[in-house]
Backbone as CSV, one residue per row, in Angstrom:
resi,resn,N_x,N_y,N_z,CA_x,CA_y,CA_z,C_x,C_y,C_z
1,ASN,-79.014,-38.530,5.002,-79.433,-39.468,3.981,-78.320,-40.703,3.662
2,GLY,-77.694,-40.995,4.704,-76.557,-42.116,4.713,-75.097,-41.435,4.226
3,TRP,-74.260,-42.301,4.088,-72.957,-41.785,3.737,-72.623,-41.944,2.335
4,THR,-71.873,-41.082,1.828,-71.409,-41.147,0.397,-69.892,-41.352,0.448
5,HIS,-69.251,-42.373,-0.218,-67.979,-42.390,-0.200,-67.395,-41.689,-1.501
6,ALA,-66.159,-41.027,-1.088,-65.661,-40.515,-2.218,-64.025,-40.564,-2.012
7,TRP,-63.508,-40.616,-3.106,-62.038,-40.468,-3.148,-61.389,-39.896,-4.213
8,ALA,-60.155,-39.499,-4.062,-59.436,-38.656,-5.022,-57.923,-39.373,-5.175
9,ASP,-57.386,-39.592,-6.543,-56.235,-40.149,-6.685,-55.158,-38.963,-6.577
10,LEU,-54.364,-38.932,-5.433,-53.490,-37.778,-5.442,-51.948,-38.530,-5.715
11,THR,-51.883,-39.318,-6.470,-50.625,-39.821,-7.012,-49.865,-38.931,-7.611
12,PRO,-50.355,-38.294,-8.538,-49.440,-37.163,-9.299,-48.665,-36.331,-8.396
13,TRP,-49.273,-36.041,-7.247,-48.460,-35.123,-6.197,-47.635,-35.929,-5.182
14,ALA,-47.513,-37.352,-5.276,-46.586,-37.924,-4.580,-45.225,-37.333,-4.285
15,GLY,-44.912,-37.135,-3.040,-43.522,-36.517,-2.692,-43.466,-34.929,-2.608
16,LYS,-44.586,-34.568,-3.063,-44.783,-32.713,-3.074,-45.777,-32.536,-1.902
17,GLN,-45.599,-31.119,-1.217,-46.358,-30.723,-0.516,-47.926,-30.400,-1.101
18,ALA,-48.889,-30.594,-0.508,-50.402,-30.511,-1.147,-51.184,-30.166,-0.077
19,VAL,-52.185,-29.344,-0.339,-53.194,-28.917,0.952,-54.545,-29.388,0.188
20,VAL,-55.175,-30.013,0.978,-56.501,-30.773,0.724,-57.600,-29.972,1.416
21,SER,-58.512,-29.408,0.819,-59.539,-28.615,1.489,-60.851,-29.059,1.042
22,ILE,-61.722,-28.993,1.922,-63.034,-29.558,1.746,-63.963,-28.266,1.779
23,GLU,-64.904,-28.043,0.796,-65.810,-26.821,0.732,-67.212,-27.425,0.577
24,LEU,-67.785,-26.932,1.577,-69.365,-27.091,1.772,-70.302,-25.913,1.366
25,ARG,-71.306,-26.252,0.450,-72.217,-25.003,-0.124,-73.796,-25.511,0.118
26,LEU,-74.345,-24.604,0.493,-75.846,-24.888,0.923,-76.667,-24.165,-0.603
27,GLN,-77.619,-25.092,-1.227,-78.350,-24.361,-2.128,-79.541,-23.548,-1.296
28,ASN,-79.800,-23.953,-0.162,-81.169,-23.179,0.560,-80.546,-22.836,1.683
29,ASN,-80.160,-21.483,1.887,-79.495,-20.757,3.085,-80.388,-20.928,4.290
30,THR,-81.718,-21.414,4.178,-82.468,-21.326,5.474,-82.355,-22.824,6.418
31,GLU,-81.580,-23.762,5.854,-81.525,-24.948,6.403,-80.054,-24.965,7.179
32,PRO,-80.042,-25.552,8.189,-78.797,-25.746,8.970,-77.981,-26.773,8.307
33,LEU,-76.522,-26.524,8.331,-75.694,-27.546,7.621,-75.032,-28.261,8.586
34,ALA,-74.936,-29.625,8.397,-73.986,-30.800,9.276,-73.532,-31.452,8.282
35,ALA,-72.151,-31.758,8.539,-71.225,-32.618,7.757,-70.428,-33.458,8.630
36,PHE,-70.494,-34.656,8.378,-69.794,-35.606,9.302,-68.813,-36.397,8.308
37,PHE,-67.278,-36.599,8.874,-66.372,-37.078,7.978,-65.882,-38.382,8.789
38,ASP,-65.830,-39.495,8.253,-65.227,-40.607,8.926,-64.104,-41.105,8.089
39,GLU,-63.082,-41.366,8.495,-62.013,-42.063,8.120,-61.424,-41.428,6.951
40,ILE,-60.912,-40.188,7.125,-60.105,-39.575,5.972,-58.553,-39.935,6.089
41,SER,-58.024,-40.428,4.926,-56.918,-40.660,4.855,-56.330,-40.084,3.422
42,VAL,-54.919,-40.083,3.586,-54.180,-39.595,2.174,-53.373,-40.590,1.812
43,ALA,-53.804,-41.449,1.060,-53.195,-42.670,0.586,-53.781,-43.205,-0.672
44,PRO,-53.054,-44.087,-1.515,-53.780,-44.690,-2.729,-55.133,-45.449,-2.203
45,TRP,-55.911,-45.358,-2.798,-57.215,-46.022,-2.647,-57.304,-47.287,-3.310
46,ARG,-56.957,-48.410,-2.529,-57.222,-49.631,-3.142,-58.070,-50.692,-2.908
47,THR,-59.152,-50.144,-2.022,-60.178,-51.000,-1.381,-61.274,-51.030,-2.509
48,PRO,-61.510,-52.279,-2.693,-62.742,-52.644,-3.655,-64.043,-52.101,-3.054
49,ARG,-65.156,-51.690,-3.890,-66.361,-51.614,-3.507,-67.320,-52.115,-4.345
50,ILE,-68.346,-52.842,-3.789,-69.221,-53.606,-4.480,-70.580,-52.823,-4.352
51,THR,-71.034,-52.679,-5.737,-72.509,-52.178,-5.761,-73.476,-53.170,-6.140
52,SER,-73.187,-54.207,-6.631,-74.262,-55.137,-6.997,-73.645,-56.376,-7.394
53,VAL,-74.224,-57.620,-7.199,-73.913,-58.918,-7.671,-74.921,-59.602,-8.450
54,ASP,-74.617,-60.191,-9.521,-75.717,-61.143,-10.334,-75.264,-62.420,-9.850
55,ALA,-75.856,-63.296,-9.323,-75.547,-64.609,-8.769,-76.494,-65.325,-9.532
56,PRO,-76.017,-66.615,-9.948,-76.902,-67.635,-10.837,-78.004,-68.279,-9.940
57,ASP,-79.024,-68.510,-10.410,-80.177,-69.438,-9.706,-79.669,-70.833,-9.350
58,ALA,-78.760,-71.373,-10.327,-78.343,-72.950,-10.236,-76.998,-72.982,-10.335
59,LEU,-76.070,-74.025,-9.860,-74.914,-73.903,-9.897,-74.595,-75.371,-10.973
60,PRO,-73.579,-75.488,-11.480,-72.423,-74.532,-11.804,-73.147,-73.181,-12.572
61,GLY,-72.353,-72.031,-12.234,-72.885,-70.674,-12.907,-71.789,-69.668,-12.900
62,VAL,-72.111,-68.595,-13.489,-71.184,-67.294,-13.475,-71.890,-66.226,-12.494
63,ILE,-70.930,-65.778,-11.587,-71.284,-64.724,-10.798,-70.735,-63.518,-11.368
64,THR,-71.497,-62.296,-11.491,-70.947,-61.108,-12.118,-70.867,-60.131,-10.885
65,VAL,-69.706,-59.360,-10.600,-69.655,-58.282,-9.512,-69.550,-57.153,-10.109
66,HIS,-70.278,-56.214,-9.700,-70.118,-55.021,-10.287,-69.834,-53.936,-9.110
67,GLY,-68.934,-52.906,-9.491,-68.517,-52.093,-8.307,-67.265,-51.214,-8.967
68,ASP,-66.599,-50.816,-8.043,-65.444,-49.856,-8.475,-64.069,-50.186,-7.703
69,ASN,-62.873,-49.767,-8.425,-61.609,-50.107,-7.796,-61.285,-51.588,-7.623
70,PHE,-61.899,-52.481,-8.743,-61.210,-53.756,-8.871,-59.982,-53.648,-9.453
71,GLU,-58.980,-54.402,-9.014,-57.531,-54.519,-9.679,-57.293,-55.815,-10.455
72,GLN,-56.544,-55.772,-11.378,-56.077,-56.744,-12.086,-55.691,-58.005,-11.203
73,GLY,-56.013,-59.228,-10.981,-55.463,-60.143,-10.011,-56.663,-60.275,-8.960
74,ALA,-57.466,-59.404,-8.953,-58.438,-59.445,-7.735,-59.149,-60.964,-7.770
75,VAL,-59.407,-61.355,-6.589,-60.098,-62.843,-6.329,-61.648,-62.582,-5.691
76,VAL,-62.573,-63.303,-6.135,-63.736,-63.273,-5.579,-64.007,-64.702,-4.828
77,SER,-64.403,-64.510,-3.640,-64.678,-65.845,-2.835,-65.974,-65.926,-2.166
78,VAL,-66.342,-66.905,-1.988,-67.597,-67.326,-1.526,-67.418,-68.250,-0.139
79,ALA,-68.010,-67.825,0.864,-67.776,-68.602,2.066,-66.417,-68.971,2.151
80,ASP,-65.224,-67.969,2.077,-63.981,-68.119,2.041,-63.282,-69.233,1.038
81,THR,-64.187,-69.634,0.108,-63.784,-70.459,-1.001,-63.506,-69.689,-2.080
82,PRO,-61.966,-69.503,-2.507,-61.901,-68.690,-3.800,-62.234,-69.076,-4.943
83,LEU,-62.860,-68.417,-5.793,-63.392,-68.851,-6.897,-62.285,-68.695,-8.202
84,PRO,-62.464,-69.122,-9.247,-61.817,-68.721,-10.659,-62.395,-67.375,-11.127
85,THR,-61.429,-66.344,-10.992,-62.191,-64.882,-11.346,-61.452,-64.398,-12.365
86,THR,-62.179,-63.608,-13.278,-61.810,-62.934,-14.369,-62.017,-61.443,-14.208
87,PHE,-60.823,-60.643,-14.376,-60.858,-59.193,-14.381,-61.474,-58.811,-15.497
88,VAL,-62.790,-58.222,-15.547,-63.167,-57.685,-17.022,-62.594,-56.161,-16.974
89,ASP,-63.043,-55.503,-16.184,-62.388,-53.934,-16.010,-62.532,-53.386,-14.470
90,ALA,-62.161,-52.271,-14.095,-62.012,-51.866,-12.797,-63.380,-51.839,-12.000
91,GLN,-64.430,-52.168,-12.926,-65.996,-52.101,-12.360,-66.525,-53.461,-12.545
92,THR,-65.918,-54.434,-13.058,-66.701,-55.587,-13.176,-65.732,-56.865,-13.071
93,LEU,-66.232,-57.786,-12.265,-65.396,-59.098,-12.158,-66.457,-60.248,-12.628
94,THR,-65.981,-61.428,-12.921,-66.768,-62.604,-13.126,-66.157,-63.751,-12.571
95,ALA,-66.961,-64.525,-11.800,-66.098,-65.719,-11.054,-67.139,-66.972,-11.449
96,GLU,-66.357,-68.167,-11.613,-67.036,-69.231,-12.130,-67.218,-69.989,-10.686
97,ALA,-68.579,-70.050,-10.337,-69.245,-70.926,-9.216,-69.543,-72.358,-9.712
98,GLY,-68.586,-73.338,-8.992,-68.684,-74.729,-9.615,-69.725,-75.326,-8.664
99,LYS,-70.097,-76.681,-8.899,-71.226,-77.207,-8.461,-70.856,-77.612,-6.994
100,ASN,-69.602,-77.483,-6.362,-69.412,-77.777,-5.047,-69.189,-76.356,-4.366
101,THR,-69.621,-75.024,-4.955,-69.502,-73.876,-4.139,-70.868,-74.086,-3.138
102,PRO,-70.608,-73.656,-1.982,-71.646,-73.542,-0.993,-72.890,-72.916,-1.504
103,VAL,-74.021,-73.006,-1.355,-75.338,-72.523,-1.910,-76.016,-71.840,-0.601
104,GLY,-76.870,-71.042,-1.064,-77.825,-70.380,0.045,-77.357,-69.208,0.470
105,PRO,-77.700,-68.438,1.347,-77.325,-66.889,1.773,-75.667,-67.104,2.405
106,ARG,-74.824,-66.490,1.771,-73.608,-66.444,1.918,-72.955,-64.900,1.920
107,ILE,-71.762,-64.703,2.143,-71.013,-63.556,2.138,-70.146,-63.859,0.976
108,LEU,-70.002,-62.904,-0.203,-69.144,-62.922,-1.276,-68.030,-61.821,-0.915
109,TRP,-66.848,-62.209,-1.090,-65.676,-61.227,-0.916,-64.937,-60.935,-1.999
110,VAL,-64.652,-59.915,-2.470,-63.821,-59.313,-3.483,-62.221,-58.891,-2.769
111,ALA,-61.203,-59.547,-3.002,-60.065,-59.117,-2.569,-59.126,-58.622,-3.594
112,ASN,-58.333,-57.463,-3.560,-57.480,-56.790,-4.371,-56.310,-57.638,-4.028
113,PRO,-55.223,-57.634,-5.035,-53.829,-58.229,-4.798,-53.060,-57.833,-3.482
114,GLY,-53.168,-56.641,-3.024,-52.860,-55.767,-1.870,-53.559,-56.401,-0.700
115,GLY,-54.434,-57.308,-0.616,-55.239,-57.833,0.444,-56.486,-56.783,0.915
116,GLN,-56.572,-55.737,0.223,-57.950,-54.824,0.551,-59.257,-55.748,-0.048
117,ARG,-60.238,-55.480,0.891,-61.251,-56.447,0.358,-62.555,-55.940,0.898
118,ALA,-63.709,-56.195,0.008,-64.951,-55.653,0.344,-65.939,-57.084,0.276
119,GLY,-67.019,-56.857,1.093,-68.011,-58.128,1.141,-69.415,-57.551,0.784
120,ALA,-70.012,-58.424,0.411,-71.732,-58.263,0.163,-72.578,-59.596,0.446
121,GLU,-73.529,-59.541,0.972,-74.393,-60.643,1.048,-75.128,-61.094,-0.346
122,ILE,-75.006,-62.355,-0.376,-75.558,-62.941,-1.722,-76.424,-64.278,-1.362
123,ASN,-77.349,-64.527,-2.178,-77.974,-65.823,-2.262,-77.525,-66.830,-3.334
124,LEU,-76.963,-67.713,-3.120,-76.189,-68.470,-4.278,-76.759,-69.600,-4.608
125,GLY,-77.263,-69.820,-5.844,-77.621,-71.137,-6.344,-78.833,-71.916,-5.707
126,ALA,-79.643,-71.114,-4.924,-80.889,-71.726,-4.669,-81.860,-70.499,-4.277
127,PRO,-83.062,-70.705,-4.791,-84.280,-69.597,-4.565,-84.288,-69.545,-3.067
128,LEU,-84.580,-68.511,-2.496,-84.961,-68.169,-0.961,-86.445,-68.210,-0.881
129,PHE,-87.048,-69.332,-0.300,-88.373,-69.255,-0.051,-88.710,-68.930,1.531
130,LEU,-89.756,-68.157,1.756,-90.171,-68.087,3.203,-91.335,-69.183,3.341
131,PRO,-91.361,-69.616,4.436,-92.435,-70.698,4.719,-93.904,-70.032,4.717
132,PHE,-94.831,-70.913,4.228,-96.105,-70.288,4.212,-96.729,-70.875,5.274
133,VAL,-97.358,-69.594,5.998,-98.184,-69.953,7.229,-99.540,-69.476,7.015
134,SER,-100.626,-70.064,7.418,-101.915,-69.861,7.336,-102.594,-69.931,8.843
135,MET,-103.642,-69.189,8.981,-104.362,-69.395,10.444,-105.851,-69.486,10.083
136,ASP,-106.369,-70.437,10.592,-107.722,-70.929,10.531,-108.365,-70.238,11.712
137,ASN,-109.454,-69.412,11.404,-110.287,-68.907,12.626,-111.276,-69.646,12.784
């Protein structure tokens, strides 16, 4: 059913020996169990994760980015253009999209001060319309 991202802050055990174990349990013993792990690392998790973006329909406007692991000093960019960004909390950032911010389908990036970043597709400042096609029989 897709990947689930998980992390644990092990900072309190820095410099100490620790054992990390993963336990899997089935609720229904009749089904086979398969588990896949990708990119396991033991380090501070500083990569932002974007869960949703509220983009304005017109510019100038405010973009609100929701997610996890945003740090003080994080910067929101659209089409590689950094925007004035306000850190609300570790789950919310707001950014001021000016009248010169590129409109249309774009990639929005959130970069934490250490350089870790995450991207999401947005449609900024212009409604997206599909062309009307009709066929006469």
